[in-house]
C-alpha positions as CSV (number, residue, x, y, z in Angstrom):
1,X,-66.5,93.6,56.0
2,X,-67.1,91.0,58.6
3,X,-69.7,90.5,61.3
4,X,-70.0,88.3,64.4
5,X,-71.9,85.1,64.2
6,X,-72.7,82.3,66.7
7,X,-69.8,81.1,68.8
8,X,-68.0,84.4,68.3
9,X,-66.6,83.3,65.0
10,X,-66.3,85.7,62.1
11,X,-68.6,85.4,59.2
12,X,-67.3,87.1,56.1
13,X,-69.5,89.5,54.1
14,X,-69.4,90.0,50.4
15,X,-68.5,93.4,49.1
16,X,-70.6,95.4,46.8
17,X,-69.2,96.0,43.3
18,X,-69.4,99.2,41.3
19,X,-70.5,99.2,37.6
20,X,-67.0,99.7,36.2
21,X,-65.7,96.8,38.3
22,X,-68.5,94.5,37.0
23,X,-67.8,95.5,33.4
24,X,-64.0,95.2,33.9
25,X,-64.4,91.6,34.9
26,X,-67.3,90.5,32.6
27,X,-65.7,91.9,29.5
28,X,-62.3,90.2,30.1
29,X,-61.5,87.2,27.9
30,X,-63.4,88.8,25.1
31,X,-66.6,88.9,27.1
32,X,-66.7,85.1,27.3
33,X,-66.6,82.6,30.2
34,X,-63.1,81.7,31.4
35,X,-63.9,78.0,31.4
36,X,-65.8,77.6,28.1
37,X,-66.8,79.6,25.1
38,X,-70.2,80.9,26.3
39,X,-70.9,84.6,26.9
40,X,-70.0,85.6,30.5
41,X,-72.9,86.2,32.8
42,X,-71.4,86.3,36.4
43,X,-68.2,87.0,38.3
44,X,-66.6,83.8,39.6
45,X,-64.3,83.6,42.6
46,X,-61.3,81.5,41.4
47,X,-60.5,80.5,44.9
48,X,-64.0,80.1,46.3
49,X,-65.2,82.8,48.7
50,X,-66.5,79.9,51.0
51,X,-63.0,78.5,51.2
52,X,-61.5,81.9,52.2
53,X,-60.9,83.2,48.7
54,X,-60.3,87.0,48.4
55,X,-63.3,89.0,47.5
56,X,-61.2,91.2,45.2
57,X,-60.6,91.8,41.5
58,X,-57.4,89.7,41.9
59,X,-59.6,86.6,42.5
60,X,-62.5,87.2,40.1
61,X,-62.9,86.0,36.5
62,X,-65.9,86.1,34.1
63,X,-68.0,82.9,33.9
64,X,-71.3,81.7,32.5
65,X,-73.9,80.7,34.9
66,X,-73.6,77.0,33.9
67,X,-69.9,76.8,34.7
68,X,-70.2,78.9,37.8
69,X,-72.9,76.6,39.1
70,X,-71.1,73.4,38.2
71,X,-67.8,74.7,39.8
72,X,-69.5,75.6,43.0
73,X,-67.2,76.0,46.0
74,X,-64.2,74.3,44.3
75,X,-61.0,75.6,42.8
76,X,-60.8,75.3,39.0
77,X,-58.4,72.3,39.3
78,X,-60.7,70.5,41.8
79,X,-63.7,71.1,39.6
80,X,-62.0,70.2,36.3
81,X,-60.5,66.9,37.6
82,X,-63.7,65.8,39.5
83,X,-65.8,66.6,36.4
84,X,-63.5,64.6,34.1
85,X,-63.3,61.7,36.5
86,X,-67.0,61.5,36.8
87,X,-67.4,61.4,33.0
88,X,-64.6,58.9,32.2
89,X,-64.0,56.7,35.2
90,X,-66.2,53.9,36.3
91,X,-63.8,52.4,38.9
92,X,-64.7,48.7,38.8
93,X,-63.7,48.7,42.5
94,X,-60.0,49.2,42.0
95,X,-57.5,51.7,40.8
96,X,-56.1,49.3,38.2
97,X,-58.7,49.7,35.5
98,X,-62.0,51.5,34.9
99,X,-61.6,54.1,32.1
100,X,-64.7,53.8,30.1
101,X,-63.0,54.2,26.7
102,X,-59.9,52.2,27.6
103,X,-60.3,49.4,30.2
104,X,-56.5,48.9,30.4
105,X,-55.9,52.4,31.7
106,X,-55.4,52.8,35.4
107,X,-56.5,55.7,37.6
108,X,-52.9,57.0,37.5
109,X,-52.8,56.7,33.7
110,X,-56.0,58.7,33.4
111,X,-54.8,61.4,35.6
112,X,-51.5,61.7,33.7
113,X,-53.3,61.6,30.4
114,X,-55.4,64.7,31.4
115,X,-52.8,66.5,33.4
116,X,-51.9,68.8,30.5
117,X,-55.6,69.8,30.0
118,X,-55.8,70.7,33.7
119,X,-52.7,72.9,33.4
120,X,-54.2,74.5,30.3
121,X,-57.2,75.5,32.4
122,X,-55.1,77.0,35.1
123,X,-53.0,78.9,32.5
124,X,-56.1,80.4,30.9
125,X,-57.3,81.5,34.4
126,X,-54.0,83.2,35.0
127,X,-54.1,85.0,31.7
128,X,-57.6,86.3,32.4
129,X,-56.6,87.4,35.9
130,X,-53.7,89.3,34.4
131,X,-55.9,91.0,31.9
132,X,-58.3,92.1,34.7
133,X,-55.3,93.3,36.8
134,X,-53.9,95.5,34.0
135,X,-53.9,99.0,35.5
136,X,-54.3,100.8,32.1
137,X,-57.4,98.7,31.4
138,X,-58.8,99.4,34.8
139,X,-58.3,103.1,34.4
140,X,-60.1,103.0,31.1
141,X,-63.2,101.4,32.7
142,X,-63.1,104.0,35.5
143,X,-63.0,106.9,32.9
144,X,-65.4,105.4,30.3
145,X,-68.1,103.7,32.4
146,X,-70.2,104.5,35.5
147,X,-68.5,104.5,38.9
148,X,-71.7,104.2,40.8
149,X,-73.4,101.0,41.9
150,X,-76.0,99.0,39.8
151,X,-79.6,98.9,41.0
152,X,-82.7,96.8,40.5
153,X,-83.7,99.2,37.7
154,X,-80.2,100.0,36.3
155,X,-78.8,96.5,36.4
156,X,-75.3,95.3,35.3
157,X,-77.0,93.8,32.2
158,X,-78.5,97.2,31.3
159,X,-75.1,99.0,31.6
160,X,-73.3,96.2,29.7
161,X,-75.7,96.6,26.8
162,X,-75.6,100.4,27.0
163,X,-71.8,100.5,26.9
164,X,-71.2,97.6,24.5
165,X,-70.1,99.8,21.6
166,X,-67.9,101.9,23.9
167,X,-66.2,98.8,25.3
168,X,-65.6,97.3,21.9
169,X,-64.0,100.5,20.7
170,X,-61.8,100.5,23.9
171,X,-60.8,96.9,23.3
172,X,-59.8,97.7,19.7
173,X,-57.8,100.7,20.9
174,X,-56.0,98.6,23.5
175,X,-57.7,100.6,26.3
176,X,-55.7,103.7,25.4
177,X,-58.5,106.3,25.3
178,X,-61.6,107.2,27.2
179,X,-65.1,107.2,25.8
180,X,-65.2,108.9,22.3
181,X,-67.4,111.9,22.0
182,X,-69.5,110.4,19.2
183,X,-70.4,107.5,21.5
184,X,-71.5,109.9,24.2
185,X,-73.8,111.6,21.7
186,X,-75.3,108.2,20.7
187,X,-75.9,107.3,24.3
188,X,-77.8,110.5,25.0
189,X,-79.9,110.0,21.9
190,X,-80.6,106.3,22.8
191,X,-80.5,105.9,26.6
192,X,-82.0,102.4,26.6
193,X,-80.4,99.4,24.9
194,X,-82.4,97.2,22.6
195,X,-84.4,94.5,24.5
196,X,-84.2,96.5,27.8
197,X,-82.2,95.6,30.9
198,X,-81.5,92.1,32.0
199,X,-80.2,90.9,35.4
200,X,-76.8,89.4,36.2
201,X,-75.9,87.7,39.4
202,X,-72.8,87.4,41.6
203,X,-70.8,84.2,41.8
204,X,-70.8,81.5,44.5
């Protein structure tokens, strides 16, 4: 998983994910981004890979490309607070005033005012991670979706569209059953999803 680079230091190498693992992550949180309400498009490392974050399902959540790109190599808390400070603090050269919508608020006041929002973001991340880590749910994805790797022709987007109905039935059934026989028949009769395959990328 690692290779030598200049100076004999170790450079980490990202792992390759199977289709069931991609779908297990992307379809968590109702198939939406962990940080907003948009449809999930990529897998995001909660603790950034570049900061030593684990390249493992225990550190991955679904995200949209916009949030994933904005978050970059920061933790959710670092990203959320820096984004909020950028939008609401003009500084005025001191820590004693500079909130755009309340000039009497200090930097400390602003932080305390938004502390609960930051905690809510972390709580949601923890809930999504717990959903992904659920063993029964993971077993369902192993049984009901492909265990091979995506390819340039059979992309994650292709499989996600192909198994959309199956996954929705699994979600409604609390991941208690494998793929229904009637869904298998439908997939054989209609091997390509409407609109064709689309590509999805990995996170930063």
